[in-house]
C-alpha positions in Angstrom: 23.6 59.8 -3.4 24.9 59.2 0.2 25.8 56.0 1.1 25.6 55.2 5.6 25.7 52.2 7.2 24.4 51.7 10.5 24.8 48.9 13.3 21.5 46.4 13.4 19.4 47.5 16.5 15.3 47.6 17.2 12.2 47.9 16.1 9.0 49.6 16.3 6.4 52.1 14.9 2.5 52.9 14.6 0.3 54.0 12.0 -1.4 57.0 9.6 -4.9 58.7 8.7 -5.4 61.1 5.7 -8.4 63.3 5.6 -9.2 64.5 1.5 -11.5 66.6 -0.5 -12.9 65.6 -3.9 -14.2 67.2 -7.2 -16.3 66.4 -10.0 -14.7 67.7 -12.4 -10.6 67.5 -13.5 -8.5 70.9 -12.5 -6.1 72.3 -13.0 -2.7 70.9 -11.6 -2.2 74.0 -9.8 -5.2 73.6 -7.8 -5.3 69.5 -7.3 -6.6 68.0 -4.2 -5.6 66.5 -0.9 -5.9 63.0 -1.5 -5.5 60.0 0.8 -2.5 58.1 -0.2 -1.8 54.6 0.5 0.5 53.1 2.9 2.0 50.8 0.6 4.0 47.1 1.2 4.8 43.9 -0.8 5.8 40.2 -0.2 9.6 39.4 0.6 10.3 38.0 -2.9 9.5 41.5 -4.3 13.1 42.6 -2.8 14.7 39.2 -3.3 14.2 39.4 -7.2 14.9 43.6 -7.0 11.5 44.5 -7.9 11.1 47.6 -6.5 15.4 48.9 -6.6 15.5 52.1 -8.5 16.4 50.8 -12.3 19.9 51.2 -14.1 19.7 53.9 -16.6 22.0 52.1 -18.8 19.4 50.1 -19.6 17.1 52.5 -20.3 19.0 54.1 -23.1 17.7 55.4 -26.9 18.7 53.5 -29.8 19.0 55.1 -32.5 20.1 54.7 -36.8 19.8 58.0 -38.0 21.2 61.5 -37.6 19.5 64.6 -36.8 21.3 67.6 -37.9 20.4 71.2 -36.5 20.1 74.3 -39.8 21.8 77.3 -39.4 20.9 79.6 -42.2 23.8 82.1 -42.8 24.0 85.3 -45.0 25.3 84.2 -48.4 28.0 86.0 -50.4 26.0 86.5 -53.5 22.9 87.6 -50.8 20.4 86.1 -49.5 21.2 82.7 -46.6 22.5 79.9 -47.3 23.8 76.6 -45.1 24.9 73.1 -46.6 26.2 69.9 -44.1 27.6 67.0 -45.4 27.5 63.6 -43.4 28.5 59.9 -44.5 26.6 57.1 -45.6 27.7 54.0 -44.8 26.0 51.1 -46.7 24.0 51.4 -50.3 20.2 50.9 -50.3 17.2 53.4 -49.2 18.0 56.5 -48.0 15.9 58.8 -46.0 15.9 62.7 -45.3 12.8 64.4 -43.4 13.1 68.1 -43.0 11.4 69.8 -40.7 11.8 73.9 -40.4 9.1 76.3 -40.0 10.1 78.3 -43.6 10.5 75.2 -45.4 8.5 75.6 -48.2 10.5 78.8 -48.6 14.2 77.2 -49.0 15.7 75.8 -52.1 16.8 72.3 -51.4 19.9 70.7 -53.3 22.0 67.4 -52.4 25.4 66.4 -53.7 25.3 62.6 -54.0 29.4 60.4 -54.2 30.9 61.2 -57.2 28.0 63.5 -58.9 27.3 67.2 -58.7 24.5 68.9 -56.7 21.3 68.4 -58.1 17.7 69.5 -57.1 16.2 67.3 -54.1 13.4 66.9 -56.1 15.1 65.5 -58.8 16.7 62.5 -56.9 13.6 61.9 -54.3 10.3 63.1 -56.1 8.4 66.5 -54.6 8.7 65.0 -50.9 5.8 63.5 -48.8 3.9 65.8 -46.8 4.3 64.3 -42.9 4.0 65.5 -39.3 5.9 64.2 -36.4 4.6 64.1 -32.6 2.4 62.5 -29.9 -1.3 62.8 -30.5 -2.0 66.4 -30.8 1.0 67.9 -30.6 2.5 67.4 -34.0 5.5 68.8 -36.2 5.2 69.6 -40.0 7.8 68.4 -42.3 8.8 66.6 -45.6 10.0 63.2 -46.2 12.5 62.4 -49.2 13.3 58.7 -50.0 15.9 57.7 -52.6 15.6 54.0 -52.9 18.7 52.8 -54.5 21.3 55.3 -52.7 25.0 54.7 -53.1 27.3 54.4 -50.1 30.2 57.5 -49.2 29.6 61.3 -48.8 26.8 63.4 -49.4 26.0 67.2 -48.7 22.6 68.8 -48.3 22.6 72.8 -49.2 19.8 75.2 -48.5 19.1 78.3 -50.0 16.4 80.8 -49.6 15.9 84.6 -50.3 13.7 85.2 -47.5 15.1 86.3 -43.9 14.5 83.1 -41.9 13.2 83.4 -38.4 15.5 81.3 -36.0 14.6 80.4 -32.5 16.5 81.5 -29.3 19.2 79.2 -29.8 19.6 80.2 -33.9 18.2 77.1 -35.0 16.1 77.4 -38.0 15.2 73.5 -38.7 16.6 70.2 -38.6 16.9 67.8 -41.3 16.9 64.0 -40.0 19.3 61.5 -42.2 18.1 57.1 -42.1 19.7 54.3 -43.9 19.6 50.7 -43.8 22.9 50.6 -41.6 23.3 47.9 -39.2 25.2 50.3 -37.0 23.5 52.1 -34.3 23.9 54.3 -31.9 23.1 53.8 -27.9 23.0 56.3 -25.2 21.8 56.9 -21.5 22.2 59.0 -18.7 24.9 58.0 -16.4 22.7 58.1 -13.9 19.6 59.6 -12.0 21.3 62.5 -10.1 19.6 65.0 -11.6 20.1 67.5 -9.0 21.4 71.1 -8.8 24.8 71.0 -8.0 25.7 67.6 -9.3 27.1 66.2 -12.1 25.0 64.9 -14.6 26.6 62.6 -17.5 25.4 61.0 -20.6 27.1 58.3 -22.3 26.8 56.9 -25.5 28.8 54.4 -28.2 28.5 52.2 -31.2 27.0 48.9 -31.6 26.2 46.0 -34.5 22.3 45.7 -34.9 21.5 42.0 -34.6 17.9 42.2 -33.3 18.7 40.9 -29.7 16.9 42.5 -26.9 18.3 44.7 -23.9 21.2 46.4 -23.4 23.4 46.2 -26.8 27.0 45.4 -26.5 29.6 48.1 -27.6 31.9 48.4 -30.6 35.6 49.1 -29.8 37.1 51.2 -32.1 34.6 52.6 -34.0 33.8 55.6 -33.0 35.9 58.5 -33.6 34.5 62.0 -32.3 31.1 62.6 -29.7 30.1 65.8 -28.4 26.7 66.9 -27.0 24.4 69.9 -27.3 22.9 70.9 -24.4 19.9 73.0 -24.1 19.6 74.6 -20.9 16.4 75.9 -19.2 16.8 79.6 -19.7 17.4 78.9 -23.6 21.1 78.8 -23.3 23.6 76.2 -25.4 26.0 74.3 -23.8 28.5 72.1 -25.7 30.0 69.2 -23.7 32.8 67.3 -25.1 32.4 62.9 -24.4 35.4 61.2 -23.8 36.5 57.8 -23.7 39.1 58.1 -20.9 37.6 56.2 -18.0 37.0 59.6 -16.3 33.8 61.2 -18.0 31.4 58.6 -16.5 32.4 56.1 -19.7 33.1 53.3 -17.4 36.8 52.1 -18.2 39.2 54.1 -20.8 39.5 52.8 -24.4 36.7 50.4 -24.4 34.5 52.1 -27.0 32.0 53.7 -24.3 32.0 57.8 -24.3 31.1 59.9 -21.6 30.4 63.7 -21.3 29.6 65.7 -18.1 28.3 69.0 -16.8 27.3 70.6 -13.5 23.8 70.8 -13.3 23.2 74.7 -12.1 19.6 75.2 -13.4 16.3 74.0 -12.4 13.9 73.0 -15.1 13.7 70.8 -18.1 17.2 70.3 -20.5 17.3 68.6 -23.6 20.6 67.2 -25.1 21.2 66.0 -28.0 24.4 63.1 -28.7 26.3 64.0 -32.1 28.4 60.6 -32.9 30.6 60.1 -35.9 32.1 56.5 -36.8 33.8 54.6 -38.8 32.5 51.1 -39.8 35.0 48.2 -39.2 35.2 48.1 -43.3 36.1 51.7 -43.4 32.6 53.5 -44.4 32.2 56.4 -42.2 28.6 57.1 -40.5 26.8 60.1 -38.4 24.0 59.4 -35.4 22.7 61.3 -33.2 19.9 60.7 -30.6 18.5 63.5 -28.1 17.2 63.1 -24.1 14.9 65.2 -22.4 15.1 65.2 -18.6 14.3 67.4 -15.4 16.9 69.2 -13.1 14.8 70.2 -9.8 16.8 71.3 -6.5 17.4 69.0 -3.5 14.4 69.4 -1.2 15.2 67.4 2.2 17.8 64.7 3.1 17.7 61.6 5.4 19.2 61.7 8.4 22.2 59.6 10.0 19.8 58.6 13.2 17.8 55.7 13.4 14.3 54.9 12.3 11.5 54.7 14.9 8.7 52.5 15.2 5.4 52.6 17.3 2.3 50.8 17.5 -0.9 52.4 16.1 -3.9 53.2 18.7 -5.7 49.5 16.8 -2.4 47.7 17.7 -2.7 46.3 14.2 0.0 48.3 12.5 3.4 50.2 13.0 4.2 54.0 11.8 7.7 54.0 11.2 9.0 57.6 11.3 12.0 58.3 9.5 14.3 61.8 10.3 15.1 64.4 7.6 16.4 67.9 7.1 14.9 69.8 5.5 16.9 71.6 2.1 14.2 73.4 0.9 10.3 74.4 1.2 8.9 70.7 2.4 6.4 69.0 -0.5 5.5 65.6 -1.4 8.2 62.9 -1.8 7.6 59.1 -2.6 9.5 56.9 -0.2 10.7 53.4 -0.1 12.0 51.1 2.4 13.1 47.2 3.0 12.2 45.8 6.7 15.0 43.0 7.7 14.2 41.4 10.9 16.3 38.6 12.5 15.3 34.6 12.5 15.5 32.7 15.6 19.2 31.4 14.1 20.2 34.9 14.1 20.3 35.5 10.2 18.4 38.5 8.8 15.5 37.7 6.7 12.7 40.2 4.7 10.2 40.8 6.3 8.2 43.1 3.4 9.1 46.4 1.5 6.9 49.6 2.6 6.4 53.0 0.7 4.4 55.3 -0.7 3.5 59.2 -1.1 4.3 61.2 1.9 3.7 64.4 3.5 7.1 65.7 5.4 5.6 66.9 8.7 7.9 69.7 10.5 9.4 68.6 13.3 11.6 70.9 15.9 14.5 69.4 14.7 13.8 69.4 11.0 11.0 66.9 9.3 10.1 63.5 9.6 8.5 61.1 6.9 5.5 58.7 8.0 5.5 54.8 6.8 3.0 52.2 7.8 3.3 48.7 8.1 0.9 46.0 9.4 2.0 43.5 12.0 1.1 40.2 10.1 3.9 41.1 7.7 6.0 40.7 10.5 4.0 37.3 11.5 4.4 35.7 8.0 8.3 36.2 8.4 8.4 35.1 11.8 11.0 38.0 12.2 12.3 39.6 15.3 14.0 42.3 17.1 17.0 43.4 15.8 15.2 45.1 12.8 16.8 47.2 10.4 15.3 49.2 6.8 17.3 48.6 3.9 17.7 50.4 0.7 16.0 53.3 1.7 15.5 56.1 -0.2 13.1 59.1 -1.0 12.4 60.6 -4.4 10.4 63.7 -5.7 6.9 62.9 -6.2 6.7 64.4 -9.2 9.2 63.5 -11.5 10.1 60.5 -9.0 13.5 61.8 -9.2 16.4 60.3 -5.9 16.7 62.9 -3.9 18.6 60.6 -0.9 19.2 57.0 0.0 20.5 55.4 3.1 21.6 51.8 2.5 21.3 50.5 6.0 19.4 52.0 8.8 18.4 50.5 12.9 15.1 50.6 13.3 14.1 51.0 17.2 10.8 49.6 18.5 9.4 49.2 22.3 7.3 46.3 21.1 5.3 44.4 18.3 1.7 45.3 17.0 -0.3 41.9 18.5 -1.3 41.7 14.8 2.3 39.9 14.5 1.8 37.2 17.4 -1.6 36.2 15.2 -1.7 33.2 12.3 -1.2 35.7 9.4 -3.9 34.1 7.0 -3.7 35.0 3.2 -2.2 38.6 2.2 -4.9 40.9 1.9 -5.5 44.5 0.5 -5.0 46.1 3.8 -1.8 44.5 4.2 -0.9 45.7 0.6 -2.3 49.1 0.8 -2.9 50.0 4.1 -6.6 50.4 6.1 -9.2 51.9 3.3 -9.9 56.1 4.7 -13.1 56.7 6.4 -13.9 59.5 4.1 -13.0 57.8 0.4 -12.9 60.4 -3.0 -16.4 59.1 -4.2 -20.0 60.0 -4.1 -21.9 56.7 -2.6 -24.9 57.8 -4.6 -22.9 58.3 -7.9 -23.3 55.4 -9.6 -20.9 53.1 -11.1 -19.3 53.9 -14.3 -16.5 53.0 -16.8 -14.3 56.1 -17.4 -12.9 56.5 -20.8 -9.4 58.5 -20.8 -7.6 60.0 -23.4 -3.9 60.4 -22.8 -0.8 63.0 -23.5 -1.8 66.6 -25.4 -4.8 64.7 -26.7 -8.7 65.4 -27.3 -11.6 63.1 -27.4 -10.2 59.9 -29.0 -13.0 57.6 -27.8 -15.7 56.7 -29.8 -18.8 55.9 -27.6 -20.9 54.0 -29.9 -19.4 50.3 -28.3 -19.2 51.5 -24.7 -22.4 52.1 -22.0 -23.0 53.6 -18.8 -19.6 55.5 -19.4 -18.1 58.6 -18.3 -15.8 60.7 -20.7 -12.6 62.2 -18.8 -11.9 65.8 -20.5 -9.0 67.3 -19.7 -7.5 68.0 -23.3 -4.6 69.4 -25.0 -2.7 69.3 -21.9 1.0 68.3 -20.9 0.4 66.0 -17.2 2.9 64.5 -15.1 1.5 60.7 -14.3 1.5 62.2 -11.2 -1.1 65.2 -12.0 -3.1 63.3 -14.9 -3.6 60.9 -12.0 -4.9 63.3 -9.7 -6.8 64.8 -11.9 -8.5 61.3 -12.8 -9.7 61.0 -9.1 -11.6 64.5 -8.9 -13.2 63.9 -11.8 -14.4 60.4 -10.5 -15.0 61.7 -7.0 -18.9 62.5 -8.6 -19.0 58.9 -8.9 -19.7 55.7 -6.3 -17.2 53.7 -8.5 -15.2 53.5 -12.3 -13.0 51.2 -13.6 -10.6 52.9 -16.4 -10.5 52.5 -20.4 -7.1 54.3 -21.5 -5.6 55.4 -24.0 -1.9 56.2 -24.5 -0.4 57.9 -21.2 -4.0 57.6 -19.7 -3.1 54.0 -18.9 -0.3 55.0 -16.8 -1.5 57.6 -15.0 -4.5 54.9 -14.1 -1.9 52.8 -13.0 -0.1 55.8 -11.1 -3.6 56.3 -9.3 -4.7 53.3 -8.3 -1.2 53.0 -6.8 -0.5 55.1 -4.6 -3.9 56.7 -3.7 -7.2 55.7 -2.6 -10.3 56.5 -5.4 -13.4 55.1 -7.4 -10.8 52.6 -8.5 -10.9 50.8 -5.5 -14.1 50.4 -5.0 -15.3 48.9 -8.9 -16.3 45.5 -9.4 -15.6 43.3 -12.3 -12.9 41.3 -14.5 -10.7 43.8 -15.2 -9.9 47.2 -13.3 -7.6 49.0 -15.7 -7.7 48.3 -19.5 -5.2 50.8 -21.5 -4.8 50.4 -25.7 -1.3 52.3 -27.0 0.7 53.0 -23.5 4.2 54.0 -23.7 4.7 52.4 -20.2 8.2 52.1 -20.7 8.2 55.0 -22.9 9.2 56.6 -26.5 11.6 57.7 -28.2 10.0 60.4 -29.9 9.8 62.1 -26.5 13.5 64.0 -27.0 13.3 64.2 -30.7 10.3 66.4 -30.4 11.5 68.6 -27.5 14.2 69.5 -29.9 11.4 70.5 -32.6 9.5 72.3 -30.0 11.8 74.6 -29.7 11.6 75.9 -33.6 8.3 75.6 -33.9 7.1 76.7 -30.3 6.9 74.0 -27.5 3.5 72.8 -28.2 2.1 70.9 -25.6 5.8 70.8 -23.9 7.8 68.2 -23.0 7.0 65.2 -21.0 10.1 63.2 -18.6 7.2 60.4 -17.8 7.2 60.0 -21.5 10.7 59.2 -21.9 12.6 55.7 -21.7 14.8 57.0 -18.6 11.5 58.7 -17.0 9.4 55.7 -17.4 12.0 53.3 -15.6 12.4 55.4 -13.3 8.5 55.6 -12.8 7.8 51.8 -13.2 10.6 51.2 -10.4 7.8 52.0 -7.9 4.8 50.5 -9.0 4.1 47.5 -7.3 3.5 44.0 -9.1 0.2 43.8 -7.1 -1.0 46.8 -9.1 0.5 45.3 -12.6 -1.7 42.7 -12.1 -4.5 44.9 -12.3 -3.9 46.1 -15.9 -5.1 44.3 -19.4 -3.3 46.8 -22.3 -3.5 46.3 -25.7 -0.6 47.4 -28.6 -1.1 47.8 -32.0 1.4 48.4 -35.2 1.4 49.0 -39.1 0.0 46.2 -40.8 3.2 44.3 -42.1 2.8 43.1 -46.0 5.0 42.0 -48.4 4.3 44.6 -51.2 4.9 47.9 -49.8 7.8 49.4 -47.3 6.4 48.4 -43.9 5.1 51.7 -42.0 2.9 53.2 -39.5 4.0 57.1 -39.7 6.4 57.0 -42.8 8.8 59.3 -40.6 8.4 57.8 -37.3 10.8 54.8 -38.9 13.3 57.4 -38.3 13.6 57.4 -34.7 11.3 54.2 -34.0 11.8 50.5 -34.0 9.6 48.6 -35.7 6.9 47.1 -35.2 5.1 50.5 -33.7 2.2 52.5 -34.1 3.8 56.1 -34.6 4.4 56.8 -31.3 5.1 54.0 -29.5 7.5 51.2 -30.2 5.9 47.0 -29.6 8.4 46.3 -27.0 8.1 49.7 -25.3 4.3 49.0 -24.6 4.6 46.0 -23.0 4.4 46.0 -19.1 5.8 43.3 -16.9 3.5 42.1 -14.4 0.5 42.8 -16.4 -2.0 41.4 -18.6 -0.9 41.5 -22.7 -4.2 40.7 -24.4 -2.4 40.9 -27.9 -1.2 43.1 -30.9 -3.0 44.1 -33.5 -1.7 44.9 -37.0 -3.7 47.9 -38.9 -4.4 49.7 -36.2 -1.9 53.0 -34.8 -2.1 55.6 -32.3 -4.4 58.2 -33.8 -6.1 59.1 -35.9 -4.5 60.9 -38.7 -3.9 62.1 -42.3 -0.4 60.5 -42.5 -1.4 56.9 -41.0 -2.8 54.3 -43.7 -5.3 52.4 -41.3 -7.6 53.8 -38.6 -6.8 54.9 -35.2 -6.7 52.1 -32.2 -9.3 53.6 -30.5 -11.7 53.6 -33.3 -11.4 49.1 -32.9 -15.3 48.4 -32.4 -14.7 45.1 -31.6 -12.1 45.3 -29.3 -13.9 48.6 -27.5 -17.1 46.5 -27.6 -14.9 43.7 -25.6 -13.6 46.0 -22.9 -16.6 47.5 -22.5 -18.4 44.1 -21.6 -15.1 43.3 -19.1 -14.2 46.4 -17.6 -15.0 47.2 -13.8 -17.3 49.7 -12.5 
């Protein structure tokens, strides 16, 4: 991102108008309609606390206590095919292996334990437990093997088969995931959100010791001995990227225990990166850990110009329309824009007035393009601010992926006069100040009635039993993969047949409903009742399964496909654009396995390899939290979906909770 600083100047601006169409059924993303967007604004407190600033990807990293090793079968000297791999285990206790491969039933598995001879894996761990790994309908079959009293030391897995394997395009025939009770973990994250073609993209990795603390873990020095990245490119190619602790590869300071690897992104599309780390504990025991990241690379589409923003008063003399100048770098498409407005106090000190933002369709101009934002004049009255004005932290992001396209630290704002509303008593903060004026033509049918909309999640089917709901409508976009923005627009299209609706949503449906309510005018804005959006099992902060499922999709078939918005880092980037006022209208529930002393605590037994307990089989309790929303509690004994691998029922089948949501939901 560029960093530019301007001299402070003067300010002024005007507002916006939007029109739109609406439909009464979900439509494919390619046929989504133009919806009226909100002119977002928020109080100075959000500026001072940094609530709307871009996140640091180092705070949205992936924790791993396991290794997922790719299986590459090769012709054996005596005929057939074979593969073997050795890995160290640093503590005695439970050792878990999960095998994922389309041809696994044709394979013979042998495991050599420390100091022992190779034995059939079933002789050591039993016949194995059939499992599946996935999110909703996106499930991959596997087999789970558990050694309860495994020794520390070196293990070797051998696979042989007489059948000719069918590899994927990268020559991978399967994966084996290995996990132990070790406290030594791996933490990995993107080095930045600069995910544009032609730019260097970095991944960071370090080891840490689990101690129950939350937040970014503390790196251990002198533990990691070797680290590398296997990068799967959108065109099917594979690239190996070495990682270093030399202070030159997005790794921070040299010899601090933090490793980094960088590559230049040349293709647009979804990338999958697997980080593999070999380490040695302070006690001299070796360990192996891996993590997986999925992220998109997009082409730059526009750049902000090095000129002052222009403000003009709207026809009603209530608002400014603030115009930013930009240079197109490709076809113009919708973008998310954010900026902080600062003004001057009588003593000359600069004070925050409000932040402004929203989804904007760039308007072509003779010299490039223009981006229009709106500001209610009452924000100026509340701050008692006058010229000179300036914009700070101006950023433009892709509307679908939220990836930053350009950013300016400071930009002067020129204006000939203030709106009349800026010279009048401000009063309380209103909806119009936060979201702009309601559109003259709203995406709703005034004669359609008010309903509760039951919304499913990512790659899902009809998950809501309807016996406990009244006056409802079922949203149906089954077994599909949508970004939050695409999902939100489909909810709107379906809801346009009603005069208003509230949302009861499962999984990604909760995030998509919040996205719709944040950026667009819809039937949600006309609903009345105590709780506008209620969600169950929504990964507001993402799930660790997203990256690993991308790897498995390469050997089983892509299923519903990868989803950046469901990753930790993608979710953090999305949340940075959600105002505190919108979160305040969300009421959410989380669930997990019932924790009892007489059995191993798990939801889906295989997800314990990839998720931190407690979890619901897809979403960890911590990652289901929405700061600023209303947490209605955590319940044990309910899982993300109904499935044969789960001990307890799916979280949407709780009749008591469903009746409660039905009673309190807005319509």
